[in-house]
N, C-alpha and C positions, 0 to 999 in steps of 0.2 A: 262832664266829670267822669273819670275812670273808676270802675268798680274794682275794689281790692278783694272781693270775695273769690274764694277758690272754688273750682268745680267740685261736686260731691266726691268724685273718685280721688281727687288730690287731698281733700280733707280727710277722707277715710285712710288714705295711705300715710299721711302725716300723723294721724292718731295711732296707727299701727306701729309706726317707727318709734314714737314716744313711748308707747306701751312696751315695745320690744326692748328699748333701753331700760325701762323700769324693771322688766323681767330679768334682764342681765344683772343690773345692779342689786335687785332684790335677792337673786340667787347668790351673788357675791356676799352680801351682808348676812343673809341667813346662814350660809355655809361657814362664814368666818366666825360668827357668834357661836354656833354649835361646836365648831372645832376648838376654839379657845376656851370655851366653858368646859368642855370635856377634859381638856388637858389640865386646866387649873383644878378641876374637881379631883382628878386622879392624883395630882401632886399633893393636894391638901389632905385627901382622904386616905390614900394608900401610901404616899411618900415615895421618894426616889429609891430605885433599886429594890422595891418590894414586890411580892407576888401574892395574888389571891386566886386560888383555883376555884372556879365556879362550876365547871362541868369536867367530865373526863378529858375532853379535848379542847377546852377553852379556859384561859386564865386572863386576869388583868395583871399584867406585868409591867411595872413602870420602869422604863429604860430611857436614858437620855442619850440619843444617838448623835454623835458628833460627826458622823460620816454622811454619805448620801445613801441612795437606795441599798437595802440589804446590809447597811453598815460599812459599805466600801469606803476606803479612806477614813477609817474611824479615828485616826489620831488627830483629826481636825485640820490637816494641811489643806483641805479643799474648801474650808469655810468661806473665805473671801470670794474665790471664784464662783462658788455655788450661790452666794448671796447676789453677786452681780448678775449672773445668768438668770436667777429667779426674778430679780427686779426687771430685767429685760423682757422676760416672758410676760410678766404682769402688765407692763407697759404696752407691749406689742398686742396682746389680746384685747386690752381695753381700747386701744386705738382702732383695732380691727372691728370690734363690736360697735364702736361709735360711728366709724366711717361707713360701714355697710348699712344701707337703708332698707334692705329687704330680707333680713334674717328671719328664719322661722322661729317659732317658740322653742322647738327642740334645740336648735342651734344656739339661741340666746341662753337657754338654761344650761346646756353643756358647757359653753364658754364661761358662764358665770360660776359654775361649781369648780371648773378647772382653776379659774382665777382665785376662788376662795381657798382651795387647797394649797396652791402655791404660796399665797399670801400668809396663810396660817403657819406653814412651816418656816417661811421667812421671818415672821414675827418671833417664833421660837428661837431661831438662830441669832437674831438681833438681841433678844432679851436674855437668853440663857447660854448662847454659844453652842446649843445643841437642840435637836428636835425631840419633843416628848412623844415616845411611842408607848402604847399600852395594850393593844389588842393582840393576844397571843393564842394562836390555834395549834401550837406545838408542831406543825408540819410546814410552817412558813415563818420567815423572820417576823418579829414583833413590828406592828405598824400602828397607825392612828387614823382618825377620821379624815384628816386632810389627804392622806395617801389614798384613802378610799374614794374621796371626791375627785381626785385627779384621774384615777383609773376609770371611774364611772363616767366622768365627763368626757374623757378621750373616747371611751367606748360609744357613748351617745353621739359624739361628733362624727365618728367613723360611720355609725349607723345612718346618721342623717346624710352623709356624703354618698354612701352606697344607695340608700333609698332614693335620693335625688337623682343620681346618675342612672339608676334603673328606670325610673319614671321617664326621664329625658330620653333614654335609649329606646324604650318601648314606644313612646309617642312619635319618635322620629321614624320608626320602622312601620308605621301604619300607612 
């Protein structure tokens, strides 16, 4: 009779892969809930096109952005193409995270929060025809938590890539 038991190293690897996928999806879910809750709270509490100055250089300013980053194409002409591209990125990242079996925790987390941010803004575009922005530092265009997640996730992903390449380069030169 053939044994179906996996060697210990394969079991450990399978468990890490499942845990990695849980980490990715956990980051997506947590980021998405946080983003959508913050936007709904600002809309309900502050209301559209309202401003609440909290500090000298920071306000909550509820803006519905029909454009893309920094309000470019603000008349809404890019809405459908942006939604299609967003859906493509979400799908591509999810397939990449699922297909790769050896992603680090940092890579899983970074891809998860990027996906959460893109998904959060896509939900706004589908639901409202615009993205709810509310964080206003008065020296930068108004933005939201989803935008922050995208930028942070990309930064972490780049850090992981640089860190991985540096380690590989150093070990090859020994």
